[in-house]
All heavy atoms as TSV, in Angstrom:
chain	resi	resn	atom	element	x	y	z
A	1	MET	N	N	-12.095	105.404	107.072
A	1	MET	CA	C	-12.615	105.378	105.724
A	1	MET	C	C	-11.479	104.993	104.781
A	1	MET	O	O	-10.355	105.448	104.926
A	1	MET	CB	C	-13.172	106.753	105.344
A	1	MET	CG	C	-13.619	106.824	103.906
A	1	MET	SD	S	-14.170	108.447	103.362
A	1	MET	CE	C	-15.743	108.546	104.149
A	2	ASP	N	N	-11.799	104.196	103.804
A	2	ASP	CA	C	-10.834	103.810	102.778
A	2	ASP	C	C	-10.386	105.069	102.036
A	2	ASP	O	O	-11.204	105.909	101.653
A	2	ASP	CB	C	-11.506	102.826	101.825
A	2	ASP	CG	C	-10.532	102.174	100.881
A	2	ASP	OD1	O	-9.687	102.883	100.300
A	2	ASP	OD2	O	-10.617	100.944	100.711
A	3	GLU	N	N	-9.112	105.212	101.821
A	3	GLU	CA	C	-8.542	106.409	101.194
A	3	GLU	C	C	-9.155	106.707	99.823
A	3	GLU	O	O	-9.238	107.866	99.427
A	3	GLU	CB	C	-7.025	106.265	101.068
A	3	GLU	CG	C	-6.288	106.381	102.384
A	3	GLU	CD	C	-6.459	107.730	103.067
A	3	GLU	OE1	O	-6.425	108.774	102.389
A	3	GLU	OE2	O	-6.649	107.729	104.292
A	4	LYS	N	N	-9.588	105.692	99.094
A	4	LYS	CA	C	-10.127	105.935	97.747
A	4	LYS	C	C	-11.439	106.726	97.779
A	4	LYS	O	O	-11.849	107.268	96.766
A	4	LYS	CB	C	-10.304	104.628	96.985
A	4	LYS	CG	C	-11.395	103.723	97.504
A	4	LYS	CD	C	-11.440	102.429	96.710
A	4	LYS	CE	C	-12.489	101.489	97.266
A	4	LYS	NZ	N	-12.451	100.181	96.630
A	5	TYR	N	N	-12.081	106.807	98.945
A	5	TYR	CA	C	-13.328	107.547	99.064
A	5	TYR	C	C	-13.125	108.966	99.588
A	5	TYR	O	O	-14.064	109.749	99.640
A	5	TYR	CB	C	-14.312	106.799	99.971
A	5	TYR	CG	C	-14.705	105.461	99.405
A	5	TYR	CD1	C	-14.303	104.283	100.011
A	5	TYR	CD2	C	-15.482	105.374	98.251
A	5	TYR	CE1	C	-14.656	103.053	99.486
A	5	TYR	CE2	C	-15.837	104.143	97.721
A	5	TYR	CZ	C	-15.418	102.991	98.341
A	5	TYR	OH	O	-15.770	101.776	97.815
A	6	ARG	N	N	-11.921	109.298	99.982
A	6	ARG	CA	C	-11.653	110.629	100.533
A	6	ARG	C	C	-11.669	111.687	99.431
A	6	ARG	O	O	-11.392	111.424	98.277
A	6	ARG	CB	C	-10.317	110.653	101.256
A	6	ARG	CG	C	-10.330	109.858	102.536
A	6	ARG	CD	C	-9.084	110.160	103.357
A	6	ARG	NE	N	-9.075	109.408	104.577
A	6	ARG	CZ	C	-9.679	109.784	105.704
A	6	ARG	NH1	N	-10.329	110.915	105.756
A	6	ARG	NH2	N	-9.628	109.029	106.773
A	7	ASN	N	N	-12.020	112.908	99.843
A	7	ASN	CA	C	-11.996	114.086	98.957
A	7	ASN	C	C	-12.915	113.961	97.748
A	7	ASN	O	O	-12.648	114.542	96.706
A	7	ASN	CB	C	-10.561	114.382	98.516
A	7	ASN	CG	C	-9.667	114.690	99.699
A	7	ASN	OD1	O	-10.033	115.483	100.556
A	7	ASN	ND2	N	-8.520	114.050	99.756
A	8	GLN	N	N	-13.999	113.229	97.905
A	8	GLN	CA	C	-14.994	113.129	96.838
A	8	GLN	C	C	-16.332	113.741	97.255
A	8	GLN	O	O	-17.304	113.655	96.515
A	8	GLN	CB	C	-15.176	111.665	96.430
A	8	GLN	CG	C	-13.937	111.083	95.779
A	8	GLN	CD	C	-14.187	109.708	95.210
A	8	GLN	OE1	O	-15.251	109.435	94.672
A	8	GLN	NE2	N	-13.200	108.843	95.316
A	9	GLY	N	N	-16.390	114.290	98.447
A	9	GLY	CA	C	-17.598	114.966	98.896
A	9	GLY	C	C	-18.615	114.088	99.593
A	9	GLY	O	O	-19.689	114.570	99.964
A	10	PHE	N	N	-18.320	112.805	99.794
A	10	PHE	CA	C	-19.293	111.920	100.436
A	10	PHE	C	C	-19.609	112.355	101.870
A	10	PHE	O	O	-20.767	112.361	102.278
A	10	PHE	CB	C	-18.798	110.472	100.449
A	10	PHE	CG	C	-18.655	109.859	99.090
A	10	PHE	CD1	C	-17.465	109.260	98.714
A	10	PHE	CD2	C	-19.697	109.879	98.180
A	10	PHE	CE1	C	-17.324	108.691	97.461
A	10	PHE	CE2	C	-19.568	109.313	96.918
A	10	PHE	CZ	C	-18.376	108.727	96.558
A	11	GLY	N	N	-18.580	112.707	102.624
A	11	GLY	CA	C	-18.784	113.128	104.010
A	11	GLY	C	C	-19.618	114.389	104.100
A	11	GLY	O	O	-20.526	114.500	104.927
A	12	THR	N	N	-19.335	115.348	103.235
A	12	THR	CA	C	-20.089	116.609	103.231
A	12	THR	C	C	-21.536	116.368	102.830
A	12	THR	O	O	-22.455	116.927	103.441
A	12	THR	CB	C	-19.424	117.624	102.299
A	12	THR	OG1	O	-18.109	117.910	102.808
A	12	THR	CG2	C	-20.217	118.917	102.232
A	13	LYS	N	N	-21.762	115.516	101.842
A	13	LYS	CA	C	-23.139	115.197	101.436
A	13	LYS	C	C	-23.897	114.542	102.582
A	13	LYS	O	O	-25.061	114.874	102.838
A	13	LYS	CB	C	-23.139	114.287	100.215
A	13	LYS	CG	C	-22.746	114.986	98.941
A	13	LYS	CD	C	-22.725	114.031	97.771
A	13	LYS	CE	C	-22.206	114.737	96.521
A	13	LYS	NZ	N	-22.078	113.836	95.377
A	14	LEU	N	N	-23.258	113.618	103.267
A	14	LEU	CA	C	-23.891	112.949	104.397
A	14	LEU	C	C	-24.183	113.943	105.515
A	14	LEU	O	O	-25.293	113.966	106.072
A	14	LEU	CB	C	-23.005	111.818	104.913
A	14	LEU	CG	C	-23.509	111.062	106.141
A	14	LEU	CD1	C	-24.867	110.430	105.863
A	14	LEU	CD2	C	-22.501	110.011	106.554
A	15	LEU	N	N	-23.219	114.795	105.826
A	15	LEU	CA	C	-23.413	115.796	106.880
A	15	LEU	C	C	-24.550	116.746	106.523
A	15	LEU	O	O	-25.399	117.058	107.362
A	15	LEU	CB	C	-22.110	116.565	107.112
A	15	LEU	CG	C	-22.087	117.523	108.277
A	15	LEU	CD1	C	-22.292	116.792	109.599
A	15	LEU	CD2	C	-20.762	118.281	108.301
A	16	ASN	N	N	-24.603	117.207	105.276
A	16	ASN	CA	C	-25.684	118.094	104.840
A	16	ASN	C	C	-27.043	117.417	104.964
A	16	ASN	O	O	-28.027	118.050	105.371
A	16	ASN	CB	C	-25.453	118.555	103.398
A	16	ASN	CG	C	-24.307	119.519	103.268
A	16	ASN	OD1	O	-23.902	120.173	104.232
A	16	ASN	ND2	N	-23.754	119.620	102.073
A	17	HIS	N	N	-27.103	116.139	104.608
A	17	HIS	CA	C	-28.362	115.392	104.729
A	17	HIS	C	C	-28.794	115.295	106.197
A	17	HIS	O	O	-29.974	115.500	106.521
A	17	HIS	CB	C	-28.211	113.998	104.125
A	17	HIS	CG	C	-29.413	113.141	104.310
A	17	HIS	ND1	N	-30.577	113.325	103.586
A	17	HIS	CD2	C	-29.651	112.115	105.159
A	17	HIS	CE1	C	-31.471	112.445	103.980
A	17	HIS	NE2	N	-30.932	111.694	104.930
A	18	LEU	N	N	-27.849	114.991	107.072
A	18	LEU	CA	C	-28.168	114.885	108.498
A	18	LEU	C	C	-28.627	116.228	109.063
A	18	LEU	O	O	-29.590	116.280	109.837
A	18	LEU	CB	C	-26.961	114.367	109.273
A	18	LEU	CG	C	-26.569	112.926	108.966
A	18	LEU	CD1	C	-25.223	112.597	109.593
A	18	LEU	CD2	C	-27.632	111.977	109.451
A	19	GLU	N	N	-27.953	117.295	108.678
A	19	GLU	CA	C	-28.343	118.627	109.149
A	19	GLU	C	C	-29.740	118.987	108.661
A	19	GLU	O	O	-30.558	119.521	109.413
A	19	GLU	CB	C	-27.336	119.679	108.684
A	19	GLU	CG	C	-25.989	119.571	109.363
A	19	GLU	CD	C	-24.947	120.484	108.746
A	19	GLU	OE1	O	-25.250	121.193	107.760
A	19	GLU	OE2	O	-23.803	120.487	109.243
A	20	SER	N	N	-30.030	118.698	107.398
A	20	SER	CA	C	-31.349	118.982	106.831
A	20	SER	C	C	-32.432	118.186	107.560
A	20	SER	O	O	-33.492	118.732	107.912
A	20	SER	CB	C	-31.347	118.644	105.339
A	20	SER	OG	O	-32.613	118.845	104.782
A	21	SER	N	N	-32.171	116.913	107.802
A	21	SER	CA	C	-33.136	116.080	108.532
A	21	SER	C	C	-33.355	116.596	109.943
A	21	SER	O	O	-34.485	116.638	110.431
A	21	SER	CB	C	-32.651	114.636	108.577
A	21	SER	OG	O	-32.605	114.083	107.288
A	22	ALA	N	N	-32.277	117.005	110.590
A	22	ALA	CA	C	-32.392	117.538	111.952
A	22	ALA	C	C	-33.240	118.812	111.970
A	22	ALA	O	O	-34.081	118.995	112.859
A	22	ALA	CB	C	-31.003	117.813	112.529
A	23	LYS	N	N	-33.034	119.693	110.988
A	23	LYS	CA	C	-33.829	120.928	110.912
A	23	LYS	C	C	-35.302	120.608	110.721
A	23	LYS	O	O	-36.163	121.236	111.340
A	23	LYS	CB	C	-33.336	121.826	109.775
A	23	LYS	CG	C	-32.033	122.503	110.083
A	23	LYS	CD	C	-31.662	123.614	109.117
A	23	LYS	CE	C	-31.639	123.197	107.689
A	23	LYS	NZ	N	-31.067	124.221	106.781
A	24	GLN	N	N	-35.597	119.631	109.879
A	24	GLN	CA	C	-36.995	119.246	109.647
A	24	GLN	C	C	-37.653	118.727	110.920
A	24	GLN	O	O	-38.860	118.859	111.097
A	24	GLN	CB	C	-37.077	118.190	108.542
A	24	GLN	CG	C	-36.783	118.724	107.170
A	24	GLN	CD	C	-36.798	117.633	106.112
A	24	GLN	OE1	O	-37.064	116.463	106.382
A	24	GLN	NE2	N	-36.493	118.021	104.885
A	25	LEU	N	N	-36.853	118.162	111.797
A	25	LEU	CA	C	-37.375	117.647	113.067
A	25	LEU	C	C	-37.376	118.713	114.164
A	25	LEU	O	O	-37.717	118.429	115.301
A	25	LEU	CB	C	-36.552	116.438	113.517
A	25	LEU	CG	C	-36.701	115.203	112.633
A	25	LEU	CD1	C	-35.674	114.136	113.017
A	25	LEU	CD2	C	-38.115	114.647	112.735
A	26	GLY	N	N	-36.964	119.946	113.823
A	26	GLY	CA	C	-37.040	121.042	114.771
A	26	GLY	C	C	-35.736	121.424	115.445
A	26	GLY	O	O	-35.725	122.312	116.303
A	27	ALA	N	N	-34.641	120.788	115.085
A	27	ALA	CA	C	-33.353	121.137	115.696
A	27	ALA	C	C	-32.877	122.491	115.179
A	27	ALA	O	O	-33.085	122.826	114.011
A	27	ALA	CB	C	-32.315	120.074	115.395
A	28	SER	N	N	-32.251	123.248	116.034
A	28	SER	CA	C	-31.709	124.545	115.624
A	28	SER	C	C	-30.182	124.587	115.724
A	28	SER	O	O	-29.561	125.549	115.286
A	28	SER	CB	C	-32.307	125.662	116.486
A	28	SER	OG	O	-32.002	125.438	117.852
A	29	MET	N	N	-29.592	123.535	116.287
A	29	MET	CA	C	-28.145	123.487	116.440
A	29	MET	C	C	-27.667	122.046	116.320
A	29	MET	O	O	-28.350	121.123	116.745
A	29	MET	CB	C	-27.732	124.043	117.811
A	29	MET	CG	C	-26.236	123.997	118.065
A	29	MET	SD	S	-25.788	124.594	119.714
A	29	MET	CE	C	-26.078	126.336	119.492
A	30	ALA	N	N	-26.481	121.906	115.722
A	30	ALA	CA	C	-25.827	120.590	115.654
A	30	ALA	C	C	-24.572	120.658	116.510
A	30	ALA	O	O	-23.897	121.696	116.551
A	30	ALA	CB	C	-25.465	120.249	114.221
A	31	MET	N	N	-24.257	119.573	117.178
A	31	MET	CA	C	-23.044	119.498	117.989
A	31	MET	C	C	-22.358	118.178	117.689
A	31	MET	O	O	-23.006	117.137	117.593
A	31	MET	CB	C	-23.377	119.609	119.468
A	31	MET	CG	C	-23.983	120.948	119.830
A	31	MET	SD	S	-24.407	121.080	121.576
A	31	MET	CE	C	-22.781	121.202	122.285
A	32	VAL	N	N	-21.033	118.243	117.524
A	32	VAL	CA	C	-20.236	117.055	117.246
A	32	VAL	C	C	-18.927	117.161	118.014
A	32	VAL	O	O	-18.562	118.234	118.499
A	32	VAL	CB	C	-19.940	116.890	115.736
A	32	VAL	CG1	C	-21.217	116.660	114.947
A	32	VAL	CG2	C	-19.181	118.093	115.204
A	33	ASP	N	N	-18.227	116.050	118.129
A	33	ASP	CA	C	-16.873	116.084	118.678
A	33	ASP	C	C	-15.991	115.138	117.901
A	33	ASP	O	O	-16.471	114.189	117.278
A	33	ASP	CB	C	-16.858	115.777	120.178
A	33	ASP	CG	C	-17.252	114.358	120.490
A	33	ASP	OD1	O	-18.455	114.077	120.583
A	33	ASP	OD2	O	-16.344	113.530	120.655
A	34	THR	N	N	-14.707	115.435	117.902
A	34	THR	CA	C	-13.722	114.629	117.200
A	34	THR	C	C	-12.369	114.842	117.862
A	34	THR	O	O	-12.259	115.594	118.830
A	34	THR	CB	C	-13.678	114.992	115.698
A	34	THR	OG1	O	-12.886	114.031	115.005
A	34	THR	CG2	C	-13.121	116.385	115.465
A	35	PHE	N	N	-11.363	114.201	117.338
A	35	PHE	CA	C	-10.003	114.370	117.826
A	35	PHE	C	C	-9.176	115.122	116.791
A	35	PHE	O	O	-9.509	115.102	115.600
A	35	PHE	CB	C	-9.363	113.012	118.126
A	35	PHE	CG	C	-10.051	112.269	119.231
A	35	PHE	CD1	C	-10.994	111.306	118.949
A	35	PHE	CD2	C	-9.755	112.548	120.555
A	35	PHE	CE1	C	-11.641	110.616	119.972
A	35	PHE	CE2	C	-10.397	111.872	121.589
A	35	PHE	CZ	C	-11.343	110.908	121.296
A	36	ASP	N	N	-8.112	115.764	117.230
A	36	ASP	CA	C	-7.294	116.548	116.310
A	36	ASP	C	C	-6.681	115.701	115.200
A	36	ASP	O	O	-6.361	116.206	114.137
A	36	ASP	CB	C	-6.214	117.333	117.050
A	36	ASP	CG	C	-5.233	116.470	117.822
A	36	ASP	OD1	O	-5.516	115.277	118.058
A	36	ASP	OD2	O	-4.170	116.986	118.205
A	37	PHE	N	N	-6.559	114.408	115.397
A	37	PHE	CA	C	-5.984	113.537	114.370
A	37	PHE	C	C	-7.051	112.907	113.481
A	37	PHE	O	O	-6.746	112.075	112.638
A	37	PHE	CB	C	-5.105	112.437	115.006
A	37	PHE	CG	C	-5.810	111.613	116.039
A	37	PHE	CD1	C	-6.566	110.511	115.684
A	37	PHE	CD2	C	-5.701	111.938	117.388
A	37	PHE	CE1	C	-7.207	109.734	116.644
A	37	PHE	CE2	C	-6.337	111.174	118.363
A	37	PHE	CZ	C	-7.093	110.074	117.982
A	38	GLN	N	N	-8.314	113.306	113.662
A	38	GLN	CA	C	-9.385	112.742	112.853
A	38	GLN	C	C	-10.003	113.813	111.956
A	38	GLN	O	O	-9.451	114.112	110.909
A	38	GLN	CB	C	-10.441	112.077	113.732
A	38	GLN	CG	C	-9.947	110.792	114.359
A	38	GLN	CD	C	-11.017	110.119	115.198
A	38	GLN	OE1	O	-11.797	110.776	115.872
A	38	GLN	NE2	N	-11.047	108.799	115.165
A	39	ALA	N	N	-11.116	114.391	112.337
A	39	ALA	CA	C	-11.928	115.194	111.412
A	39	ALA	C	C	-12.000	116.677	111.758
A	39	ALA	O	O	-12.947	117.351	111.363
A	39	ALA	CB	C	-13.331	114.603	111.350
A	40	GLU	N	N	-11.019	117.209	112.450
A	40	GLU	CA	C	-11.048	118.629	112.822
A	40	GLU	C	C	-11.222	119.524	111.594
A	40	GLU	O	O	-12.094	120.401	111.568
A	40	GLU	CB	C	-9.767	118.992	113.565
A	40	GLU	CG	C	-9.705	120.439	113.995
A	40	GLU	CD	C	-8.459	120.778	114.795
A	40	GLU	OE1	O	-7.542	119.934	114.895
A	40	GLU	OE2	O	-8.409	121.902	115.313
A	41	ASP	N	N	-10.408	119.338	110.580
A	41	ASP	CA	C	-10.496	120.176	109.376
A	41	ASP	C	C	-11.824	120.003	108.651
A	41	ASP	O	O	-12.382	120.962	108.116
A	41	ASP	CB	C	-9.345	119.878	108.422
A	41	ASP	CG	C	-8.008	120.320	108.962
A	41	ASP	OD1	O	-7.961	121.204	109.851
A	41	ASP	OD2	O	-6.987	119.780	108.497
A	42	PHE	N	N	-12.349	118.788	108.636
A	42	PHE	CA	C	-13.625	118.520	107.972
A	42	PHE	C	C	-14.746	119.369	108.575
A	42	PHE	O	O	-15.502	120.012	107.842
A	42	PHE	CB	C	-13.966	117.030	108.080
A	42	PHE	CG	C	-15.359	116.685	107.612
A	42	PHE	CD1	C	-15.658	116.638	106.265
A	42	PHE	CD2	C	-16.357	116.401	108.533
A	42	PHE	CE1	C	-16.936	116.326	105.829
A	42	PHE	CE2	C	-17.639	116.083	108.112
A	42	PHE	CZ	C	-17.929	116.043	106.747
A	43	TYR	N	N	-14.850	119.378	109.893
A	43	TYR	CA	C	-15.925	120.143	110.523
A	43	TYR	C	C	-15.713	121.643	110.363
A	43	TYR	O	O	-16.671	122.384	110.126
A	43	TYR	CB	C	-16.087	119.754	111.995
A	43	TYR	CG	C	-16.687	118.379	112.135
A	43	TYR	CD1	C	-15.968	117.327	112.694
A	43	TYR	CD2	C	-17.971	118.109	111.685
A	43	TYR	CE1	C	-16.510	116.058	112.800
A	43	TYR	CE2	C	-18.529	116.848	111.782
A	43	TYR	CZ	C	-17.800	115.831	112.339
A	43	TYR	OH	O	-18.349	114.578	112.429
A	44	THR	N	N	-14.483	122.092	110.437
A	44	THR	CA	C	-14.199	123.511	110.231
A	44	THR	C	C	-14.607	123.934	108.818
A	44	THR	O	O	-15.229	124.987	108.632
A	44	THR	CB	C	-12.701	123.796	110.474
A	44	THR	OG1	O	-12.378	123.424	111.812
A	44	THR	CG2	C	-12.379	125.262	110.280
A	45	LYS	N	N	-14.283	123.122	107.826
A	45	LYS	CA	C	-14.644	123.426	106.435
A	45	LYS	C	C	-16.153	123.441	106.231
A	45	LYS	O	O	-16.648	124.071	105.299
A	45	LYS	CB	C	-14.017	122.402	105.484
A	45	LYS	CG	C	-12.532	122.564	105.323
A	45	LYS	CD	C	-11.971	121.476	104.423
A	45	LYS	CE	C	-10.457	121.510	104.417
A	45	LYS	NZ	N	-9.892	120.394	103.637
A	46	ASN	N	N	-16.883	122.752	107.095
A	46	ASN	CA	C	-18.336	122.704	106.999
A	46	ASN	C	C	-19.011	123.660	107.976
A	46	ASN	O	O	-20.153	123.452	108.378
A	46	ASN	CB	C	-18.828	121.264	107.185
A	46	ASN	CG	C	-18.620	120.444	105.932
A	46	ASN	OD1	O	-19.388	120.559	104.982
A	46	ASN	ND2	N	-17.564	119.652	105.888
A	47	ASN	N	N	-18.283	124.715	108.337
A	47	ASN	CA	C	-18.817	125.841	109.120
A	47	ASN	C	C	-19.165	125.513	110.564
A	47	ASN	O	O	-20.015	126.178	111.170
A	47	ASN	CB	C	-20.015	126.472	108.411
A	47	ASN	CG	C	-19.635	126.986	107.051
A	47	ASN	OD1	O	-18.624	127.681	106.896
A	47	ASN	ND2	N	-20.415	126.650	106.039
A	48	TYR	N	N	-18.531	124.515	111.129
A	48	TYR	CA	C	-18.685	124.242	112.550
A	48	TYR	C	C	-17.672	125.076	113.311
A	48	TYR	O	O	-16.552	125.302	112.840
A	48	TYR	CB	C	-18.476	122.747	112.851
A	48	TYR	CG	C	-19.699	121.929	112.541
A	48	TYR	CD1	C	-20.057	121.642	111.231
A	48	TYR	CD2	C	-20.521	121.465	113.564
A	48	TYR	CE1	C	-21.192	120.909	110.941
A	48	TYR	CE2	C	-21.655	120.726	113.285
A	48	TYR	CZ	C	-21.985	120.454	111.972
A	48	TYR	OH	O	-23.120	119.728	111.695
A	49	LYS	N	N	-18.069	125.580	114.467
A	49	LYS	CA	C	-17.209	126.411	115.308
A	49	LYS	C	C	-16.779	125.633	116.540
A	49	LYS	O	O	-17.587	124.927	117.154
A	49	LYS	CB	C	-17.950	127.681	115.763
A	49	LYS	CG	C	-18.531	128.507	114.626
A	49	LYS	CD	C	-17.450	129.043	113.719
A	49	LYS	CE	C	-18.080	129.884	112.612
A	49	LYS	NZ	N	-17.305	129.903	111.401
A	50	VAL	N	N	-15.521	125.778	116.894
A	50	VAL	CA	C	-15.003	125.132	118.098
A	50	VAL	C	C	-15.640	125.782	119.320
A	50	VAL	O	O	-15.622	127.005	119.460
A	50	VAL	CB	C	-13.469	125.241	118.173
A	50	VAL	CG1	C	-12.951	124.674	119.490
A	50	VAL	CG2	C	-12.821	124.542	116.990
A	51	ILE	N	N	-16.213	124.965	120.195
A	51	ILE	CA	C	-16.808	125.493	121.425
A	51	ILE	C	C	-16.086	124.992	122.670
A	51	ILE	O	O	-16.386	125.424	123.770
A	51	ILE	CB	C	-18.316	125.163	121.513
A	51	ILE	CG1	C	-18.557	123.658	121.462
A	51	ILE	CG2	C	-19.078	125.890	120.415
A	51	ILE	CD1	C	-19.975	123.234	121.785
A	52	GLY	N	N	-15.125	124.091	122.483
A	52	GLY	CA	C	-14.353	123.614	123.620
A	52	GLY	C	C	-13.407	122.513	123.200
A	52	GLY	O	O	-13.481	121.987	122.094
A	53	GLU	N	N	-12.494	122.206	124.095
A	53	GLU	CA	C	-11.568	121.113	123.831
A	53	GLU	C	C	-10.992	120.595	125.131
A	53	GLU	O	O	-10.981	121.300	126.136
A	53	GLU	CB	C	-10.450	121.535	122.886
A	53	GLU	CG	C	-9.499	122.557	123.459
A	53	GLU	CD	C	-8.388	122.899	122.468
A	53	GLU	OE1	O	-8.686	123.229	121.315
A	53	GLU	OE2	O	-7.218	122.843	122.883
A	54	ILE	N	N	-10.572	119.363	125.083
A	54	ILE	CA	C	-9.851	118.757	126.195
A	54	ILE	C	C	-8.446	118.475	125.687
A	54	ILE	O	O	-8.268	117.729	124.717
A	54	ILE	CB	C	-10.510	117.453	126.681
A	54	ILE	CG1	C	-11.953	117.706	127.101
A	54	ILE	CG2	C	-9.699	116.850	127.828
A	54	ILE	CD1	C	-12.717	116.431	127.425
A	55	LYS	N	N	-7.469	119.111	126.288
A	55	LYS	CA	C	-6.078	118.925	125.876
A	55	LYS	C	C	-5.510	117.657	126.501
A	55	LYS	O	O	-5.894	117.263	127.593
A	55	LYS	CB	C	-5.241	120.130	126.277
A	55	LYS	CG	C	-5.652	121.379	125.541
A	55	LYS	CD	C	-4.841	122.584	125.943
A	55	LYS	CE	C	-5.358	123.775	125.157
A	55	LYS	NZ	N	-4.766	125.023	125.497
A	56	ASP	N	N	-4.596	117.040	125.768
A	56	ASP	CA	C	-3.912	115.834	126.214
A	56	ASP	C	C	-4.884	114.672	126.427
A	56	ASP	O	O	-4.723	113.874	127.351
A	56	ASP	CB	C	-3.105	116.107	127.485
A	56	ASP	CG	C	-1.664	115.657	127.354
A	56	ASP	OD1	O	-1.220	115.405	126.218
A	56	ASP	OD2	O	-0.992	115.523	128.385
A	57	PHE	N	N	-5.894	114.594	125.552
A	57	PHE	CA	C	-6.898	113.534	125.645
A	57	PHE	C	C	-7.191	112.988	124.263
A	57	PHE	O	O	-7.963	113.606	123.528
A	57	PHE	CB	C	-8.184	114.062	126.274
A	57	PHE	CG	C	-9.246	113.000	126.432
A	57	PHE	CD1	C	-9.144	112.065	127.443
A	57	PHE	CD2	C	-10.323	112.945	125.571
A	57	PHE	CE1	C	-10.132	111.087	127.591
A	57	PHE	CE2	C	-11.306	111.970	125.716
A	57	PHE	CZ	C	-11.206	111.044	126.729
A	58	PRO	N	N	-6.549	111.908	123.839
A	58	PRO	CA	C	-5.539	111.148	124.567
A	58	PRO	C	C	-4.208	111.894	124.604
A	58	PRO	O	O	-4.037	112.909	123.946
A	58	PRO	CB	C	-5.416	109.846	123.761
A	58	PRO	CG	C	-5.817	110.238	122.375
A	58	PRO	CD	C	-6.848	111.324	122.530
A	59	LYS	N	N	-3.291	111.376	125.357
A	59	LYS	CA	C	-2.024	112.052	125.596
A	59	LYS	C	C	-1.394	112.512	124.278
A	59	LYS	O	O	-1.269	111.753	123.334
A	59	LYS	CB	C	-1.057	111.139	126.345
A	59	LYS	CG	C	0.204	111.849	126.790
A	59	LYS	CD	C	0.908	111.066	127.865
A	59	LYS	CE	C	2.156	111.762	128.344
A	59	LYS	NZ	N	1.921	113.018	129.012
A	60	GLY	N	N	-1.051	113.799	124.244
A	60	GLY	CA	C	-0.429	114.375	123.063
A	60	GLY	C	C	-1.410	114.861	122.004
A	60	GLY	O	O	-1.007	115.364	120.967
A	61	HIS	N	N	-2.711	114.722	122.280
A	61	HIS	CA	C	-3.751	115.122	121.321
A	61	HIS	C	C	-4.849	115.911	122.024
A	61	HIS	O	O	-4.805	116.116	123.232
A	61	HIS	CB	C	-4.333	113.892	120.626
A	61	HIS	CG	C	-3.339	113.202	119.760
A	61	HIS	ND1	N	-2.993	113.658	118.516
A	61	HIS	CD2	C	-2.600	112.089	119.970
A	61	HIS	CE1	C	-2.077	112.869	117.999
A	61	HIS	NE2	N	-1.823	111.899	118.865
A	62	ARG	N	N	-5.842	116.338	121.245
A	62	ARG	CA	C	-6.969	117.097	121.779
A	62	ARG	C	C	-8.286	116.470	121.323
A	62	ARG	O	O	-8.402	116.017	120.198
A	62	ARG	CB	C	-6.953	118.542	121.248
A	62	ARG	CG	C	-5.760	119.337	121.641
A	62	ARG	CD	C	-5.734	120.709	120.959
A	62	ARG	NE	N	-5.596	120.540	119.517
A	62	ARG	CZ	C	-6.388	121.114	118.603
A	62	ARG	NH1	N	-7.376	121.896	118.957
A	62	ARG	NH2	N	-6.190	120.911	117.324
A	63	ARG	N	N	-9.253	116.479	122.207
A	63	ARG	CA	C	-10.633	116.162	121.833
A	63	ARG	C	C	-11.313	117.507	121.654
A	63	ARG	O	O	-11.265	118.364	122.552
A	63	ARG	CB	C	-11.329	115.350	122.909
A	63	ARG	CG	C	-12.710	114.916	122.473
A	63	ARG	CD	C	-13.281	113.902	123.413
A	63	ARG	NE	N	-14.519	113.363	122.883
A	63	ARG	CZ	C	-15.130	112.325	123.380
A	63	ARG	NH1	N	-14.608	111.691	124.417
A	63	ARG	NH2	N	-16.246	111.894	122.862
A	64	ILE	N	N	-11.945	117.709	120.505
A	64	ILE	CA	C	-12.492	119.012	120.146
A	64	ILE	C	C	-13.995	118.912	119.998
A	64	ILE	O	O	-14.523	117.984	119.369
A	64	ILE	CB	C	-11.880	119.485	118.810
A	64	ILE	CG1	C	-10.348	119.420	118.895
A	64	ILE	CG2	C	-12.334	120.895	118.472
A	64	ILE	CD1	C	-9.689	119.319	117.536
A	65	TYR	N	N	-14.706	119.895	120.554
A	65	TYR	CA	C	-16.164	119.968	120.496
A	65	TYR	C	C	-16.568	121.124	119.584
A	65	TYR	O	O	-16.036	122.215	119.701
A	65	TYR	CB	C	-16.743	120.159	121.900
A	65	TYR	CG	C	-16.440	118.986	122.792
A	65	TYR	CD1	C	-15.230	118.912	123.494
A	65	TYR	CD2	C	-17.316	117.915	122.883
A	65	TYR	CE1	C	-14.937	117.820	124.292
A	65	TYR	CE2	C	-17.019	116.815	123.681
A	65	TYR	CZ	C	-15.830	116.782	124.377
A	65	TYR	OH	O	-15.535	115.692	125.146
A	66	PHE	N	N	-17.513	120.862	118.695
A	66	PHE	CA	C	-17.978	121.841	117.715
A	66	PHE	C	C	-19.482	122.027	117.827
A	66	PHE	O	O	-20.211	121.126	118.229
A	66	PHE	CB	C	-17.718	121.335	116.291
A	66	PHE	CG	C	-16.279	121.181	115.909
A	66	PHE	CD1	C	-15.608	119.998	116.157
A	66	PHE	CD2	C	-15.601	122.204	115.286
A	66	PHE	CE1	C	-14.289	119.834	115.768
A	66	PHE	CE2	C	-14.284	122.064	114.896
A	66	PHE	CZ	C	-13.623	120.885	115.144
A	67	SER	N	N	-19.939	123.192	117.344
A	67	SER	CA	C	-21.368	123.408	117.178
A	67	SER	C	C	-21.600	124.204	115.899
A	67	SER	O	O	-20.688	124.856	115.377
A	67	SER	CB	C	-21.982	124.152	118.373
A	67	SER	OG	O	-21.529	125.478	118.411
A	68	LYS	N	N	-22.838	124.130	115.412
A	68	LYS	CA	C	-23.222	124.868	114.215
A	68	LYS	C	C	-24.706	125.206	114.350
A	68	LYS	O	O	-25.524	124.341	114.669
A	68	LYS	CB	C	-22.994	124.016	112.976
A	68	LYS	CG	C	-23.398	124.687	111.682
A	68	LYS	CD	C	-23.115	123.772	110.495
A	68	LYS	CE	C	-23.524	124.390	109.192
A	68	LYS	NZ	N	-23.207	123.492	108.054
A	69	ILE	N	N	-25.026	126.475	114.098
A	69	ILE	CA	C	-26.430	126.894	114.061
A	69	ILE	C	C	-27.016	126.402	112.741
A	69	ILE	O	O	-26.449	126.653	111.667
A	69	ILE	CB	C	-26.568	128.428	114.170
A	69	ILE	CG1	C	-25.921	128.934	115.467
A	69	ILE	CG2	C	-28.025	128.855	114.053
A	69	ILE	CD1	C	-26.545	128.397	116.723
A	70	LEU	N	N	-28.111	125.706	112.813
A	70	LEU	CA	C	-28.780	125.201	111.621
A	70	LEU	C	C	-29.807	126.228	111.160
A	70	LEU	O	O	-30.851	126.371	111.784
A	70	LEU	CB	C	-29.453	123.845	111.921
A	70	LEU	CG	C	-28.540	122.752	112.424
A	70	LEU	CD1	C	-29.348	121.507	112.781
A	70	LEU	CD2	C	-27.464	122.429	111.395
A	71	SER	N	N	-29.472	126.948	110.109
A	71	SER	CA	C	-30.394	128.012	109.643
A	71	SER	C	C	-30.983	127.694	108.304
A	71	SER	O	O	-30.629	126.777	107.638
A	71	SER	CB	C	-29.647	129.329	109.572
A	71	SER	OG	O	-28.464	129.224	108.827
């Protein structure tokens, strides 16, 4: 994402819209994955919980799996 769009809430608005749409379709949980050098903090700030990770994937980093109960 272009830096000029960061920290303006666009990602959170999009995530909230997707979660709302998923709930309307009957989903009760959301699951996502990212890397430690990408969106780890973003998902944590949006109440996603770490449910697993792969260390050294890619080398020197982690792939992180998150979930969130859609209530």
